[in-house]
Every structure is written in structure tokens, then in C-alpha cells.
C-alpha positions as CSV (number, residue, x, y, z in Angstrom):
1,M,147.3,121.6,156.3
2,N,150.2,121.7,153.8
3,A,150.1,122.0,150.0
4,R,151.0,118.3,149.5
5,T,148.0,117.2,151.6
6,R,145.6,119.4,149.7
7,D,147.0,118.2,146.3
8,D,146.6,114.6,147.4
9,R,143.0,115.2,148.4
10,R,142.3,116.9,145.1
11,R,143.7,114.0,143.2
12,T,141.8,111.5,145.3
13,G,138.6,113.5,144.7
14,R,139.2,113.6,141.0
15,R,139.7,109.8,141.0
16,V,136.5,109.2,142.9
17,L,134.6,111.6,140.5
18,I,136.1,109.8,137.4
19,S,135.2,106.4,138.9
20,L,131.6,107.6,139.5
21,L,131.4,109.0,135.9
22,V,132.7,105.7,134.5
23,T,130.1,103.7,136.6
24,L,127.3,106.0,135.4
25,L,128.3,105.7,131.8
26,L,128.5,101.9,132.1
27,L,125.1,101.8,133.7
28,G,123.7,104.2,131.1
29,G,125.1,102.0,128.4
30,L,123.6,98.9,129.9
31,A,120.3,100.7,130.3
32,G,120.4,101.9,126.7
33,A,121.3,98.4,125.5
34,G,118.5,97.0,127.7
35,A,116.0,99.4,126.3
36,Y,117.0,98.5,122.7
37,L,116.8,94.8,123.3
38,W,113.4,95.2,125.1
39,S,112.0,97.2,122.3
40,H,112.8,94.4,119.9
41,Y,112.3,91.3,122.0
42,G,110.2,92.4,125.0
43,D,106.9,91.2,123.6
44,G,108.3,87.8,123.0
45,I,109.9,87.6,126.4
46,S,106.7,88.7,128.1
47,Q,104.7,86.1,126.3
48,A,107.2,83.4,127.0
49,L,107.1,84.2,130.7
50,G,103.3,84.4,130.7
51,W,103.2,88.1,131.6
52,T,101.2,89.0,128.5
53,T,99.4,87.2,125.6
54,N,99.3,87.9,121.9
55,D,95.6,87.0,121.8
56,Y,92.4,88.7,122.9
57,E,89.9,86.8,125.0
58,G,86.2,86.3,124.3
59,E,83.8,87.0,121.5
60,G,84.6,90.7,121.0
61,S,82.2,93.6,120.6
62,G,80.8,96.0,118.0
63,E,80.9,95.2,114.3
64,V,83.7,95.1,111.9
65,V,83.6,94.1,108.2
66,V,86.6,92.3,106.7
67,V,87.0,91.2,103.1
68,I,88.7,88.1,101.9
69,T,89.7,88.2,98.3
70,E,90.4,85.4,95.8
71,G,93.8,83.9,96.2
72,E,94.5,85.2,99.8
73,I,96.2,82.7,102.0
74,G,96.1,82.3,105.8
75,E,98.9,84.7,106.4
76,D,97.2,87.4,104.3
77,I,93.9,86.9,106.2
78,A,95.7,87.0,109.6
79,A,97.4,90.3,108.7
80,S,94.1,91.8,107.6
81,L,92.4,90.8,110.9
82,E,95.2,92.3,112.9
83,E,95.1,95.5,110.9
84,A,91.3,95.8,111.5
85,D,91.8,95.0,115.3
86,V,89.7,91.9,115.0
87,V,92.5,89.8,116.5
88,K,95.3,91.1,118.7
89,T,98.1,89.7,116.5
90,A,98.4,88.0,113.1
91,D,100.6,85.4,114.8
92,A,97.9,84.3,117.1
93,F,95.4,83.7,114.3
94,Y,98.0,82.1,111.9
95,S,99.3,79.8,114.6
96,L,95.7,78.7,115.3
97,L,95.3,77.9,111.6
98,L,98.4,75.7,111.6
99,E,97.1,73.8,114.6
100,Q,93.9,72.7,112.8
101,P,93.8,69.0,111.9
102,E,92.7,69.9,108.3
103,E,93.6,72.9,106.1
104,V,91.1,75.7,106.6
105,A,89.4,77.0,103.4
106,F,88.1,80.5,103.3
107,L,85.3,81.6,100.9
108,P,86.0,85.1,99.3
109,G,83.6,87.7,100.4
110,S,82.7,90.4,103.0
111,Y,82.2,89.1,106.5
112,K,80.6,90.7,109.6
113,V,82.8,90.0,112.6
114,K,83.6,91.9,115.8
115,S,86.4,94.0,117.3
116,Q,89.0,92.4,119.6
117,M,87.9,88.8,119.2
118,S,90.0,85.8,120.3
119,A,91.7,84.1,117.4
120,Q,89.4,81.1,117.9
121,A,86.3,83.3,117.9
122,A,87.5,85.1,114.7
123,L,88.1,81.8,113.0
124,D,84.7,80.5,114.0
125,A,83.1,83.7,112.7
126,L,84.8,83.4,109.3
127,Q,83.7,79.8,108.9
128,N,80.1,80.7,109.7
129,P,78.2,81.3,106.4
130,D,75.6,83.5,108.3
131,N,78.3,86.1,108.7
132,R,79.1,86.4,105.0
133,M,77.4,89.4,103.4
134,A,75.9,88.2,100.1
135,F,76.6,90.3,97.0
136,T,78.0,93.2,99.1
137,A,81.3,94.9,98.1
138,I,83.0,97.3,100.5
139,I,85.6,99.5,98.8
140,P,87.8,101.6,101.1
141,E,89.3,104.9,100.0
142,G,92.6,104.9,98.2
143,K,92.4,101.6,96.4
144,T,93.5,101.3,92.8
145,V,91.3,99.9,90.0
146,E,93.1,96.6,90.3
147,Q,92.5,96.4,94.0
148,T,88.9,97.6,93.7
149,L,88.1,94.8,91.2
150,E,89.4,92.2,93.6
151,L,87.1,93.5,96.3
152,V,84.1,93.7,94.0
153,A,84.7,90.2,92.7
154,A,85.0,88.8,96.3
155,G,82.0,90.7,97.6
156,A,79.6,90.4,94.7
157,S,80.6,87.0,93.4
158,I,81.4,88.4,90.0
159,P,84.3,86.7,88.1
160,I,87.3,88.9,88.2
161,E,87.9,88.3,84.5
162,E,84.4,89.7,83.7
163,L,85.2,92.9,85.8
164,Q,88.5,93.4,84.1
165,A,87.0,93.1,80.7
166,A,84.4,95.7,81.7
167,T,87.1,98.3,82.7
168,E,88.8,98.1,79.3
169,D,85.9,99.9,77.5
170,V,86.4,103.2,79.2
171,A,84.3,105.1,76.6
172,A,81.2,103.1,77.7
173,Y,80.9,105.1,80.9
174,G,80.5,108.6,79.6
175,L,83.7,110.1,81.0
176,P,85.3,113.4,79.8
177,E,87.2,113.3,76.5
178,G,90.7,112.2,76.9
179,V,90.1,109.9,79.9
180,D,91.6,106.5,79.0
181,S,91.5,104.8,82.4
182,L,89.0,104.2,85.1
183,E,91.6,104.9,87.8
184,G,90.1,107.5,90.2
185,W,86.6,107.0,88.8
186,L,85.4,104.0,91.0
187,F,84.0,105.7,94.0
188,P,84.9,104.0,97.3
189,A,81.7,103.0,99.2
190,T,79.6,100.0,100.2
191,Y,77.7,98.5,97.3
192,E,74.9,95.9,97.4
193,F,74.4,94.2,94.1
194,E,71.8,91.7,92.8
195,E,72.7,88.1,92.3
196,D,72.6,88.5,88.5
197,T,74.6,91.8,88.4
198,T,77.1,91.7,85.5
199,G,80.6,93.0,85.6
200,A,79.7,95.9,83.4
201,E,76.7,96.8,85.5
202,A,78.8,96.8,88.7
203,I,81.5,99.0,87.2
204,A,78.9,101.4,85.8
205,E,77.4,101.8,89.3
206,L,80.8,102.7,90.8
207,V,81.5,105.2,88.1
208,S,78.1,106.8,88.2
209,T,78.4,107.1,92.0
210,Q,81.7,109.0,91.5
211,I,80.1,111.3,88.9
212,Q,77.2,111.9,91.2
213,V,79.5,112.9,94.1
214,L,81.4,115.3,91.8
215,D,78.2,116.8,90.6
216,E,77.1,117.3,94.2
217,M,80.4,119.1,95.0
218,G,80.1,121.4,92.0
219,V,82.9,120.0,89.9
220,A,82.5,120.9,86.2
221,P,82.9,118.0,83.8
222,E,86.1,119.5,82.2
223,S,87.7,119.7,85.7
224,R,86.8,116.3,87.0
225,E,90.0,114.4,85.8
226,A,92.3,117.1,87.3
227,V,90.4,117.2,90.6
228,L,90.4,113.4,90.9
229,T,94.1,113.3,90.1
230,K,94.9,115.8,92.9
231,A,92.5,114.1,95.3
232,S,94.1,110.7,94.6
233,I,97.4,112.1,95.6
234,V,95.9,113.6,98.7
235,Q,94.3,110.3,99.6
236,R,97.5,108.4,99.3
237,E,99.8,111.0,100.8
238,G,97.7,112.3,103.7
239,G,98.1,110.1,106.8
240,R,95.1,111.7,108.6
241,I,91.9,113.1,107.2
242,E,92.5,116.3,109.1
243,D,95.7,116.8,107.2
244,F,94.1,116.3,103.8
245,P,93.5,120.1,103.2
246,K,97.1,120.9,104.0
247,V,98.4,118.3,101.6
248,A,96.1,119.8,98.9
249,R,97.6,123.3,99.7
250,V,101.1,121.9,99.3
251,I,100.2,120.6,95.8
252,E,98.7,124.0,94.8
253,N,101.7,125.9,96.2
254,R,104.2,123.7,94.3
255,L,102.2,123.9,91.1
256,A,102.0,127.7,91.4
257,Q,105.8,127.9,91.9
258,D,106.5,125.6,88.9
259,M,108.2,123.1,91.2
260,L,108.2,119.4,90.8
261,L,105.5,117.9,93.0
262,Q,107.9,115.1,94.1
263,M,105.1,113.0,95.6
264,D,106.4,109.5,96.4
265,S,102.9,108.0,95.8
266,T,103.1,109.0,92.1
267,A,106.5,107.5,91.7
268,Q,105.5,104.3,93.4
269,Y,102.4,104.0,91.3
270,G,104.1,104.6,88.0
271,Y,106.8,102.1,88.9
272,G,104.3,99.5,90.2
273,Q,105.5,99.7,93.9
274,H,102.3,101.3,95.3
275,A,101.2,98.1,97.0
276,D,104.5,97.5,98.9
277,G,103.3,99.3,102.1
278,S,106.6,101.2,102.6
279,V,106.9,104.9,103.0
280,W,110.2,104.9,101.2
281,S,110.5,104.8,97.4
282,T,113.4,103.0,95.7
283,D,115.9,105.0,93.6
284,E,114.7,103.1,90.6
285,A,111.1,104.3,91.2
286,L,112.1,107.9,91.7
287,A,114.2,108.0,88.5
288,D,111.8,106.1,86.2
289,D,110.6,108.2,83.3
290,N,106.9,107.3,83.3
291,P,104.1,109.8,83.0
292,W,103.0,109.5,86.6
293,N,106.4,110.2,88.2
294,T,106.3,113.7,89.6
295,Y,110.0,113.4,90.5
296,V,110.7,113.5,86.8
297,H,107.9,115.5,85.2
298,K,106.5,118.8,86.3
299,G,102.8,119.4,86.9
300,L,100.2,116.7,87.6
301,P,100.8,113.1,86.8
302,K,99.1,111.6,83.7
303,G,96.0,110.8,85.7
304,P,94.7,109.6,89.1
305,I,96.8,107.1,91.0
306,A,93.9,105.7,93.1
307,N,90.2,106.1,93.8
308,P,89.8,109.0,96.2
309,G,86.9,109.5,98.7
310,R,84.8,112.5,99.5
311,D,87.2,113.9,102.1
312,A,90.1,114.0,99.7
313,I,88.0,115.6,96.9
314,S,86.7,118.2,99.4
315,A,90.2,119.0,100.5
316,V,91.2,119.7,96.9
317,L,88.3,121.9,96.3
318,S,88.8,124.0,99.4
319,P,92.5,124.0,100.5
320,P,93.3,126.3,103.4
321,A,95.5,129.4,103.1
322,G,99.2,128.6,103.9
323,D,102.7,128.7,102.5
324,W,103.7,125.1,103.1
325,I,105.9,123.6,100.5
326,Y,107.0,120.3,102.2
327,F,105.4,117.7,104.4
328,V,106.4,114.3,105.8
329,A,104.8,111.7,108.0
330,V,106.7,111.5,111.3
331,N,104.6,108.7,112.9
332,L,103.4,106.0,110.5
333,E,101.1,104.5,113.2
334,T,99.1,107.6,113.8
335,G,99.7,109.2,110.4
336,E,100.9,112.4,112.0
337,S,102.7,114.7,109.5
338,V,104.8,117.8,109.8
339,F,104.3,120.6,107.3
340,S,107.2,123.0,106.6
341,T,107.9,126.1,104.6
342,T,111.7,125.7,104.3
343,Q,114.1,122.9,103.4
344,E,115.8,123.2,106.8
345,E,112.5,122.6,108.6
346,H,111.7,119.7,106.3
347,E,115.1,118.1,107.0
348,S,114.4,118.3,110.7
349,A,111.0,116.6,110.2
350,I,112.7,113.9,108.2
351,G,115.0,113.4,111.2
352,Q,111.9,112.8,113.3
353,L,110.7,110.2,110.9
354,N,114.1,108.5,111.0
355,E,114.0,108.4,114.8
356,W,110.5,107.0,114.8
357,C,111.5,104.3,112.2
358,A,114.5,103.4,114.3
359,A,112.3,102.8,117.3
360,N,109.6,101.0,115.2
361,P,111.4,99.1,112.4
362,D,108.4,96.8,111.7
363,Q,105.8,99.6,111.1
364,G,106.3,100.2,107.3
365,C,109.6,101.9,107.4
């Protein structure tokens, strides 16, 4: 075999290899594009073809309590039902509402329903007065005073205006000197009121329950506001209860090092963006010079930013040993967070969040 023949074969081999590489790249690109399109439109395609459905079947199982507040419309209720896994999708429930011959009216209140019901079963349950829990208010952890009053009004059938007026007289509830807001002081729990309970009596019960919890946990009166302030941040920042103690440790470490806390929850609260449901804060919120913004002011914010529960308070009182300075949620569905000791580690964790958000653009990113 002469040199020319060997060179020709080498060139032919290279051409074949290049062709194979181009083909693989094209296939890879198509696969990548297909994966992207399927991640965004796959559910709709599957439902259109009858492969899957956006609705559960049957009457469901177990027991779930959902709250309908004054002023909520069908879309709001549908979203709440999906979040509680009462219905499979908000679309299934809302589409059913639109199909009704007459507009469906919902009475505010707390309702006992089931998990994983069909949209029709859920609608029937919410229209059945036997499922409405009379004079019962269910307050989840992490709600603000404003949100809590809406839940009390809906569950206990107390006019919202009466409750709002009751919160204005902060001094009436025996709180430590200097406390000028009930934020943080309305303990999240399930409350059963009497039919004639007044707004002031309802608020007094929530406040006294919070004080009782603080007493049980050994918090001195002069420390209560600071503990509740830290706990409220832990409640809003910690995605999972098991991470609450680590979040509390990050707060303590930053305070000890005279660092800005830089908690987005405080910036969002001070700027009025805490109910937006997004993990990201706007530039305006981060820069706003209000007494809750820990991106601007060192130390703790002016006061609590929400009403914390027992787990968050416990985390503040007993944070674990650790040198974490940073944390960020990397999965907004599970609440998983990554805790870091260096800026480099933190930036890498933020990269994980960005990747998750790119793959899940409709999950609060």
C-alpha cells in the first residue's frame, strides 16, 4: 500500500467521523429542543391526546381544611384547592365553574373537604353547608396580621372592620413596652369561637395564646419582641421545618459579625411585596429605606414581619452550632436550601436555583 492510498483512507475516515459528529450534534440539538418543548407543553399535549387528565377521579380521601376569605373569586379558590392538593389542577376546577349555568357563589369560611377529589366533588363539597366549620378560624404559620384578620373574619364570621379596629389599640393586650404593632403576636393555630365573640375578644385570644407559648418556652418578657422578630424571619425564609435551626444560626452569625442580615423577606415586607409569592426581590424593594429592610439597615428589622409558629420560635431559641453565613433555596417545590460558609459556595448554590427556575418557570421564580 502506497502513501497516497493511506492518505486517501485517512481523509475518508476523517470525513466519515466528521459526518457522524455532525449527525450526533443535530440529533442532540433536536433532543434538547424536544426536551425543552415537552417540559413547557407536554402536559397540554398529553391531555389533548387523552394520555393524561388534569383532574382527579372520585370523592377523595382523608380530611383537608380550606379557607375561603371575603372577596376571593373563582380563580383564587381554584388556586387554593390545587395548593392543598384537593384538586389536581386549578384549571380543572376553574373550567368547571365556567361551565355552570349560573354563577357559583361561595360563602367565606373554613370547609372540611378531602384530598385528591375530582373537581366536581370539590365543588359539591364547598356548596354543602354541612362542610362549613361554624365560627372556626384556621391560621397557618407565617401569615401577616392583615392576612390573619381575613382568615379570622372568614372563619369566625366577625366583620373585618371590627377586627381591624381591634388591632389598632395595641396597648390593650399587655405587650412589652415599645411594641406598637401586633405583627408577630397573633399565634397561628386553629381557634373555635362563640357566635357572639367580638373582634377585640378574638384578637385577645390570639395574642394571649402567643404569650402563653412564649412563657412555656421560657422567653422573658423583655426578649419576646426580639425572639418573635427573628422567628418571623426564620418562618418566612426557611423552606423546610428541618432547616429552621440553620436559618436561625445564619441570623446569629451575621449579627455577631456586624453584617447586614440581607434577608429578602424583610425587604419584601417593608416594601409591601411579601404577598407576591416570588423568591426574587425587586431592586426597588432591596433599596428602599424603610425600618424593616435588612439590606439597608444593620441589625434586626423594626419588628416581626409575620406571625411565627412554635417550630420557628424553638429554632431561634436553640440554633445549632455552625459557621454558615449564607443560604438559598435551590428547589422551590420541596423547599430544599443550601447553606454555605463562603461567597463562592453561595454563588454556586444560586446557580443551582437558577437552573431549577429555568426548568420550572411557573413555580414562583
